[in-house]
MARKOL-126251 format. One line per 3 residues: number of its first residue (from 1); for each residue x, y negated, z of C-alpha. Coordinates in pm, whole numbers. Layout:
<kolses>
NUM	X/Y/Z ~ ...;
</kolses>
This chain:
<kolses>
1	-1720/4229/-988 ~ -1477/4494/-870 ~ -1486/4497/-490;
4	-1279/4809/-436 ~ -1013/4741/-172 ~ -666/4682/-308;
7	-365/4803/-109 ~ -211/4529/98 ~ 119/4404/-47;
10	424/4434/172 ~ 472/4117/375 ~ 742/3887/238;
13	1060/3868/440 ~ 1141/3534/600 ~ 1514/3537/670;
16	1533/3200/842 ~ 1237/3230/1078 ~ 1053/3505/1262;
19	690/3569/1348 ~ 704/3386/1679 ~ 564/3064/1533;
22	335/3019/1233 ~ 299/2726/995 ~ -30/2799/822;
25	-141/2582/531 ~ -507/2554/432 ~ -481/2285/160;
28	-629/2515/-105 ~ -938/2583/105 ~ -1006/2325/373;
31	-805/2049/207 ~ -994/2101/-120 ~ -1315/1998/59;
34	-1202/1634/60 ~ -1427/1401/-136 ~ -1266/1333/-474;
37	-1058/1653/-492 ~ -1165/1911/-750 ~ -900/2176/-804;
40	-883/2407/-1103 ~ -726/2750/-1072 ~ -415/2611/-1244;
43	-403/2328/-986 ~ -424/2578/-701 ~ -149/2791/-844;
46	77/2484/-882 ~ 11/2370/-523 ~ 72/2723/-394;
49	414/2724/-562 ~ 499/2387/-403 ~ 393/2510/-58;
52	590/2831/-96 ~ 897/2630/-201 ~ 852/2414/106;
55	859/2725/322 ~ 522/2748/498 ~ 454/3094/637;
58	94/3134/522 ~ -107/2986/235 ~ -483/3017/265;
61	-600/3037/-96 ~ -976/3019/-60 ~ -1280/3243/-20;
64	-1269/3529/-271 ~ -1612/3647/-371 ~ -1774/3318/-273;
67	-1708/3162/-614 ~ -1543/3275/-940 ~ -1262/3019/-913;
70	-1126/3152/-582 ~ -1165/3510/-698 ~ -965/3430/-1010;
73	-702/3245/-806 ~ -621/3550/-593 ~ -602/3772/-899;
76	-367/3536/-1082 ~ -158/3440/-779 ~ -52/3800/-725;
79	42/3833/-1091 ~ 199/3492/-1153 ~ 367/3392/-825;
82	656/3569/-658 ~ 625/3428/-309 ~ 961/3368/-144;
85	847/3244/195 ~ 470/3252/226 ~ 207/3523/257;
88	-120/3472/76 ~ -429/3453/297 ~ -791/3516/203;
91	-1066/3339/398 ~ -1411/3474/478 ~ -1670/3523/748;
94	-1750/3802/986 ~ -2009/4050/867 ~ -2379/3966/860;
97	-2596/4037/1161 ~ -2753/4379/1159 ~ -2512/4523/900;
100	-2172/4692/920 ~ -1842/4548/807 ~ -1774/4848/586;
103	-2092/4780/385 ~ -2083/4401/380 ~ -2017/4276/21;
106	-1824/3968/126 ~ -1598/4172/354 ~ -1539/4409/60;
109	-1448/4105/-153 ~ -1186/4002/100 ~ -1026/4344/73;
112	-1053/4341/-306 ~ -854/4016/-318 ~ -543/4215/-224;
115	-434/3942/18 ~ -214/4089/296 ~ -364/3850/554;
118	-730/3766/611 ~ -865/3478/815 ~ -1218/3529/946;
121	-1437/3247/1065 ~ -1663/3326/1361 ~ -1908/3129/1570;
124	-1785/3050/1921 ~ -2047/2791/2017 ~ -2355/2959/2167;
127	-2602/2715/2008 ~ -2451/2776/1662 ~ -2489/3151/1713;
130	-2854/3119/1801 ~ -2953/2837/1563 ~ -2726/2883/1260;
133	-2673/3260/1259 ~ -3014/3325/1417 ~ -2884/3617/1614;
136	-2799/3702/1974 ~ -2480/3622/2157 ~ -2416/3994/2199;
139	-2460/4067/1828 ~ -2219/3784/1739 ~ -1950/3947/1954;
142	-2019/4280/1783 ~ -1988/4110/1441 ~ -1643/3986/1545;
145	-1536/4323/1685 ~ -1661/4528/1388 ~ -1518/4303/1115;
148	-1176/4261/1273 ~ -1150/4634/1347 ~ -1253/4730/994;
151	-1002/4498/828 ~ -726/4621/1058 ~ -811/4980/970;
154	-770/4883/602 ~ -416/4765/672 ~ -479/4393/674;
157	-342/4145/920 ~ -627/3942/1070 ~ -647/3590/1208;
160	-978/3466/1352 ~ -1093/3103/1337 ~ -1324/3017/1627;
163	-1543/2754/1464 ~ -1657/2465/1687 ~ -1455/2617/1971;
166	-1396/2303/2179 ~ -1759/2194/2163 ~ -1863/2549/2242;
169	-1619/2565/2533 ~ -1767/2248/2677 ~ -2120/2392/2653;
172	-2047/2750/2762 ~ -1683/2822/2847 ~ -1748/3183/2944;
175	-1897/3268/2605 ~ -1632/3078/2405 ~ -1362/3274/2586;
178	-1554/3599/2530 ~ -1526/3544/2155 ~ -1150/3493/2187;
181	-1110/3799/2404 ~ -1323/4018/2174 ~ -1124/3921/1866;
184	-790/3986/2035 ~ -900/4323/2170 ~ -1026/4426/1825;
187	-683/4359/1675 ~ -675/3995/1561 ~ -312/3885/1567;
190	-399/3520/1634 ~ -719/3352/1751 ~ -739/2993/1630;
193	-927/2735/1835 ~ -1095/2498/1591 ~ -1187/2137/1660;
196	-1435/2155/1374 ~ -1598/1818/1445 ~ -1265/1649/1509;
199	-1385/1481/1826 ~ -1120/1596/2075 ~ -835/1397/2228;
202	-485/1534/2306 ~ -521/1566/2683 ~ -849/1756/2639;
205	-699/1991/2381 ~ -397/2064/2597 ~ -606/2143/2902;
208	-845/2375/2715 ~ -571/2563/2530 ~ -374/2617/2848;
211	-681/2750/3032 ~ -793/2981/2748 ~ -438/3117/2709;
214	-418/3195/3081 ~ -766/3348/3098 ~ -756/3564/2782;
217	-393/3643/2718 ~ -459/3614/2344 ~ -214/3459/2099;
220	-367/3121/2015 ~ -355/2882/1723 ~ -498/2535/1659;
223	-702/2389/1373 ~ -769/2018/1420 ~ -981/1780/1214;
226	-889/1412/1220 ~ -1217/1236/1301 ~ -1064/1059/1603;
229	-733/997/1423 ~ -571/1247/1661 ~ -538/1565/1452;
232	-157/1563/1450 ~ -140/1469/1818 ~ -402/1734/1904;
235	-203/1996/1713 ~ 116/1912/1902 ~ -74/1902/2231;
238	-193/2256/2163 ~ 167/2360/2097 ~ 267/2204/2428;
241	0/2419/2595 ~ 128/2739/2434 ~ -27/2767/2085;
244	211/2933/1841 ~ 14/2893/1519 ~ -69/2556/1358;
247	-315/2511/1071 ~ -261/2202/856 ~ -316/2060/508;
250	-77/1876/280 ~ -109/1499/326 ~ -395/1560/571;
253	-648/1634/294 ~ -977/1768/417 ~ -1347/1712/470;
256	-1463/1372/604 ~ -1144/1195/721 ~ -924/1502/685;
259	-720/1761/875 ~ -396/1769/1068 ~ -129/1656/822;
262	120/1931/748 ~ 416/1701/700 ~ 427/1503/1028;
265	339/1823/1219 ~ 628/2016/1066 ~ 867/1721/1097;
268	778/1680/1464 ~ 827/2051/1531 ~ 1166/2058/1362;
271	1304/1717/1455 ~ 1139/1646/1791 ~ 1076/1994/1935;
274	1383/2161/1789 ~ 1179/2451/1644 ~ 1302/2592/1314;
277	971/2659/1142 ~ 1094/2622/782 ~ 1379/2780/588;
280	1716/2610/630 ~ 1729/2277/446 ~ 1362/2281/339;
283	1271/1973/544 ~ 1485/1756/317 ~ 1246/1838/32;
286	938/1724/223 ~ 887/1384/59 ~ 912/1533/-290;
289	665/1811/-204 ~ 418/1563/-53 ~ 423/1342/-363;
292	412/1638/-603 ~ 96/1773/-441 ~ -59/1425/-449;
295	4/1418/-823 ~ -170/1753/-871 ~ -482/1647/-681;
298	-471/1311/-863 ~ -464/1093/-553 ~ -220/809/-502;
301	27/899/-224 ~ -32/698/92 ~ 253/447/110;
304	224/431/491 ~ 216/803/562 ~ 463/897/840;
307	795/1044/726 ~ 713/1071/354 ~ 542/741/269;
310	718/484/53 ~ 697/236/344 ~ 790/483/619;
313	1144/345/636 ~ 1087/3/478 ~ 1206/-302/674;
316	1085/-655/617 ~ 1152/-875/920 ~ 1484/-1055/931;
319	1535/-951/1296 ~ 1509/-585/1197 ~ 1751/-634/909;
322	2011/-793/1134 ~ 1998/-494/1366 ~ 1994/-238/1085;
325	2304/-400/935 ~ 2483/-304/1258 ~ 2322/38/1302;
328	2021/175/1105 ~ 1919/388/1404 ~ 1824/74/1597;
331	1497/46/1402 ~ 1453/399/1266 ~ 1351/702/1472;
334	1527/944/1230 ~ 1761/933/934 ~ 1515/922/640;
337	1736/1154/434 ~ 1645/1438/674 ~ 1294/1440/523;
340	1400/1343/171 ~ 1304/976/202 ~ 1515/660/181;
343	1549/337/372 ~ 1427/29/185 ~ 1480/-337/252;
346	1186/-563/162 ~ 1259/-917/54 ~ 1005/-1183/146;
349	976/-1526/302 ~ 1048/-1347/634 ~ 1389/-1243/505;
352	1710/-1360/663 ~ 2071/-1332/553 ~ 2101/-972/672;
355	1794/-868/464 ~ 1946/-1016/148 ~ 2286/-860/211;
358	2136/-515/276 ~ 1907/-543/-25 ~ 2199/-642/-241;
361	2392/-340/-115 ~ 2090/-117/-189 ~ 2084/-250/-546;
364	2460/-210/-590 ~ 2533/-583/-586 ~ 2819/-673/-353;
367	2760/-1018/-209 ~ 3076/-992/0 ~ 3106/-1261/265;
370	2976/-1540/45 ~ 2749/-1707/296 ~ 2672/-1992/56;
373	2547/-1746/-207 ~ 2337/-1554/43 ~ 2195/-1880/173;
376	2097/-1986/-180 ~ 1918/-1658/-241 ~ 1730/-1681/92;
379	1622/-2036/11 ~ 1523/-1939/-342 ~ 1311/-1646/-221;
382	1133/-1859/40 ~ 1071/-2137/-211 ~ 920/-1901/-467;
385	713/-1704/-217 ~ 564/-2035/-103 ~ 440/-2069/-463;
388	283/-1724/-455 ~ 556/-1488/-574 ~ 610/-1167/-378;
391	934/-975/-395 ~ 864/-694/-152 ~ 641/-544/-420;
394	858/-650/-717 ~ 1208/-520/-668 ~ 1298/-564/-1034;
397	1213/-935/-1036 ~ 1414/-979/-716 ~ 1715/-802/-863;
400	1705/-1033/-1166 ~ 1687/-1334/-931 ~ 1973/-1200/-721;
403	2192/-1128/-1021 ~ 2125/-1473/-1164 ~ 2247/-1635/-841;
406	2544/-1399/-802 ~ 2656/-1421/-1165 ~ 2580/-1792/-1208;
409	2340/-1735/-1499 ~ 2023/-1544/-1576 ~ 2032/-1220/-1770;
412	1887/-1317/-2106 ~ 1823/-1081/-2395 ~ 1571/-1305/-2567;
415	1422/-1652/-2529 ~ 1056/-1747/-2556 ~ 965/-2033/-2788;
418	591/-1993/-2746 ~ 309/-1741/-2720 ~ -65/-1745/-2754;
421	-347/-1496/-2700 ~ -688/-1517/-2865 ~ -1003/-1341/-2752;
424	-1279/-1350/-3012 ~ -1642/-1275/-2934 ~ -1816/-1113/-3227;
427	-2189/-1121/-3308 ~ -2226/-751/-3236 ~ -2102/-802/-2880;
430	-1755/-657/-2938 ~ -1429/-844/-2877 ~ -1111/-886/-3077;
433	-784/-954/-2893 ~ -488/-1090/-3086 ~ -154/-1230/-2970;
436	126/-1415/-3147 ~ 471/-1458/-2994 ~ 762/-1671/-3114;
439	1094/-1551/-2974 ~ 1468/-1585/-3029 ~ 1698/-1280/-3008;
442	2059/-1248/-3119 ~ 2042/-1578/-3302 ~ 1729/-1497/-3501;
445	1386/-1648/-3473 ~ 1106/-1392/-3446 ~ 739/-1440/-3509;
448	526/-1135/-3434 ~ 152/-1075/-3412 ~ -37/-777/-3276;
451	-385/-673/-3167 ~ -465/-498/-2839 ~ -749/-381/-2622;
454	-709/-694/-2409 ~ -507/-1017/-2431 ~ -222/-887/-2208;
457	-204/-561/-2406 ~ -192/-766/-2727 ~ 96/-976/-2589;
460	281/-660/-2485 ~ 242/-512/-2833 ~ 348/-833/-3004;
463	666/-842/-2796 ~ 744/-485/-2897 ~ 680/-560/-3264;
466	921/-853/-3243 ~ 1198/-710/-3027 ~ 1225/-336/-3097;
469	1424/-408/-3416 ~ 1694/-567/-3200 ~ 1650/-344/-2894;
472	1528/7/-2985 ~ 1553/97/-2613 ~ 1224/-85/-2564;
475	1037/194/-2742 ~ 1061/403/-2424 ~ 895/140/-2205;
478	538/192/-2094 ~ 315/-28/-1881 ~ 217/198/-1590;
481	15/-30/-1364 ~ -126/-382/-1369 ~ -258/-572/-1069;
484	-404/-924/-1047 ~ -465/-1123/-730 ~ -621/-1468/-699;
487	-418/-1644/-431 ~ -604/-1967/-365 ~ -882/-2179/-508;
490	-833/-2552/-559 ~ -1106/-2707/-767 ~ -1395/-2490/-872;
493	-1259/-2202/-1077 ~ -899/-2330/-1078 ~ -667/-2106/-881;
496	-320/-1963/-852 ~ -295/-1614/-997 ~ -33/-1349/-920;
499	26/-1055/-1150 ~ 225/-742/-1062 ~ 326/-513/-1346;
502	477/-167/-1305 ~ 674/-41/-1603 ~ 836/296/-1666;
505	1090/439/-1910 ~ 1041/811/-1842 ~ 1326/819/-1593;
508	1193/572/-1337 ~ 956/284/-1269 ~ 1001/-78/-1164;
511	775/-368/-1071 ~ 786/-732/-1174 ~ 587/-1039/-1071;
514	452/-1350/-1238 ~ 264/-1647/-1089 ~ 79/-1918/-1279;
517	-247/-2108/-1287 ~ -401/-1853/-1524 ~ -379/-1477/-1554;
520	-233/-1468/-1906 ~ 57/-1699/-1821 ~ 130/-1502/-1504;
523	119/-1179/-1705 ~ 365/-1319/-1959 ~ 616/-1396/-1685;
526	588/-1045/-1545 ~ 624/-896/-1894 ~ 938/-1100/-1961;
529	1096/-969/-1640 ~ 980/-614/-1716 ~ 1146/-612/-2060;
532	1461/-780/-1929 ~ 1496/-534/-1644 ~ 1430/-240/-1876;
535	1717/-348/-2100 ~ 1939/-400/-1794 ~ 1858/-43/-1679;
538	1946/84/-2025 ~ 2292/-71/-2000 ~ 2235/-321/-2281;
541	2465/-626/-2276 ~ 2285/-964/-2270 ~ 2263/-1146/-2600;
544	2363/-1479/-2441;
</kolses>
């Protein structure tokens, strides 16, 4: 491996912000330590582009020299990404005890990465120095001083992470502050106080940061883990105490329960503190960036994540809806469009007239002042939810219901005469699934049969075989998700079953619901609604 130092690239210009406050992202290093996340080099490059588009100031790419993947990432990132907002950061440790920074192979690898900024991790807890590093407190300080000085002499900007700082401060405050002071005097631009075990609370963080700032005069940052559920609050508490550098990960990814979540931290700084920490207009792209990164790491976005979650601005209670109809700000702390999200009205048995009117408006259906119509829809929703239907998770089925009431008839592109699904057990232990459907469309009777890898899949294929000749738009439809819930048991294995199906057409997705006393019948209902809504989306006129 070539470990010859590369010249540091010129720092990227940031026209909308200055160096007085840092948003530092460590998704590619610390976030990648979350259980279930395994990033390829291509994944890391994609995430880096998203983070740069979002406008973070620093992207910590990993530990070059520690593994081939991170070494390759730094080499490719400099060739393949033209950073507009961010500077690439390499992560590594201070030199080994008893050596010199100039001779340490891992320090040389940091320089060879070509990253303009290097973050060093150093021990600041006296017991960790003696038990983990197996060296003296004095030698640990010299390791900090020598490594920072050497990297600065090589033209690199240096940040220093004080690992286990808050626990170390509790055990030996004088030594913890000595590490901070040594790093700053050696040339570290920022010294980051790390709550590595995630056990601190906001008031504790604020008090410690304020004291360390006053006693050392160093520029301080904060790195908070979320083991108490306080990582975002701890990060903001550190800012209140004078920290000007925040380390976060996208969607809070990280080891154990995670890190301070980049998105609520940045939103709070911009919208609550009035600090411009991103390029102009970048905050409005936050929801898209959050979901895009979730797709890359192959984790379902949290629907209840602050600011960017699907449910962050979703309203269900009728009392809320009545107030929102007058003024959305009455039950929303910000305009969701400021972070790229949208307000949603959920329809359920808790819905009142205002919920239905607002939902109709959201769907583009003007209910006007027809109180009788709205009352019928409310009653219909409550009646059906009593039977087990749920419309807050099945917007497409609700829209079909609403249009049927508003237009005086159901949207009908086809009628079902009958259907059946057969599951055959074979002697070799395999199964055969076959479905036959009898439908009417545009005045013609259709009989279609298909096999599938399950009875519902077979029904879905049989419907396509029968209907695509009349409605070629159905070829684009794809079943994206399928959920079954048993609602209640009555006699032995008898029960009410609810099925939710999510369908997509390449341009969007929608969900439909079916309820019956068996899973196949419930699935058929949800499939009927899914096909009907798909044709409605495609602008097809009903056959009858």
